[in-house]
C-alpha positions in Angstrom: 2.6 27.2 -7.3 4.0 24.0 -5.9 3.2 22.6 -2.5 4.5 19.3 -1.2 4.6 17.2 1.9 7.7 15.3 0.9 10.3 15.9 3.7 7.9 18.2 5.6 6.6 15.7 8.1 7.0 14.3 11.5 6.6 10.8 12.9 4.7 10.5 16.2 4.0 7.0 17.5 4.8 5.4 14.2 2.3 7.7 12.4 3.5 10.0 9.6 2.1 13.5 10.0 2.4 16.2 7.4 2.7 20.0 7.9 -0.7 20.8 6.3 -3.8 20.5 8.4 -7.0 19.1 6.9 -9.7 21.6 7.9 -12.3 18.9 7.7 -11.0 17.1 10.8 -8.3 19.3 12.2 -5.6 16.7 11.8 -2.3 16.9 9.8 -2.2 15.1 6.5 -0.7 11.7 6.8 0.3 11.0 3.2 3.1 12.4 1.0 1.9 14.3 -2.1 3.0 17.1 -4.3 0.4 19.5 -5.8 1.2 21.9 -8.7 -1.2 24.5 -9.9 -1.2 27.2 -12.6 -3.8 29.9 -12.3 -4.5 33.5 -13.2 -3.0 34.8 -9.9 -0.3 33.5 -7.5 -2.9 33.5 -4.7 -5.3 31.3 -6.7 -2.5 28.9 -7.6 -1.3 28.6 -4.0 -4.8 27.9 -2.7 -5.3 25.3 -5.4 -2.2 23.4 -4.5 -3.5 23.0 -1.0 -6.9 21.8 -2.3 -5.2 19.2 -4.5 -3.1 17.9 -1.6 -5.9 17.9 1.0 -8.8 16.7 -1.2 -6.8 14.4 -3.5 -7.5 13.5 -7.1 -11.2 13.8 -8.2 -12.3 16.2 -5.5 -9.2 18.4 -5.8 -9.5 18.6 -9.6 -13.1 19.5 -9.3 -12.0 22.5 -7.3 -9.3 23.4 -9.8 -11.8 23.1 -12.7 -13.9 25.7 -11.0 -11.3 28.4 -11.6 -11.0 29.9 -15.1 -7.7 29.1 -16.8 -6.5 27.0 -13.9 -4.7 23.6 -14.3 -3.3 21.2 -11.8 -1.0 18.2 -11.3 -0.9 15.8 -8.3 2.0 13.5 -7.7 1.8 10.8 -5.1 4.6 9.3 -3.0 4.8 6.3 -5.4 5.4 8.6 -8.3 2.0 8.3 -10.0 0.8 11.5 -11.6 -2.6 12.8 -12.5 -3.4 16.1 -14.0 -6.2 18.2 -15.4 -6.6 17.8 -19.2 -4.9 21.1 -20.1 -2.0 20.9 -17.7 0.7 19.6 -20.0 -0.2 22.1 -22.8 -0.3 25.0 -20.3 3.2 24.4 -18.8 4.9 23.2 -22.0 8.5 24.2 -22.5 8.9 27.3 -24.6 11.9 27.1 -27.0 12.0 30.8 -27.4 12.4 31.3 -23.6 15.4 28.9 -23.6 17.0 30.8 -26.5 16.5 34.1 -24.8 17.9 32.8 -21.6 21.0 31.4 -23.4 21.6 34.8 -25.0 21.5 36.5 -21.6 23.9 34.2 -19.8 
């Protein structure tokens, strides 16, 4: 699952407000981020992207690490990226998938 606040925001009185609400204070997020999660189910992955975006790095990844076989990536507005230790290996490009796709098209 991928969730992001890039382009999904409003500016009110020179304050950037995202479309996600932080349940801790009831206010919209005011930073641009992109959260990516891979999990056993689509529901888990979707929930984890929100945790990454709302909680940020360390706290968000602590939540992701609490789910078996889940991995996450967080990208900030300046392009910096942080991820769980197994994210890259989990989402690696599979050559066989590309070969099969080429044979179908």
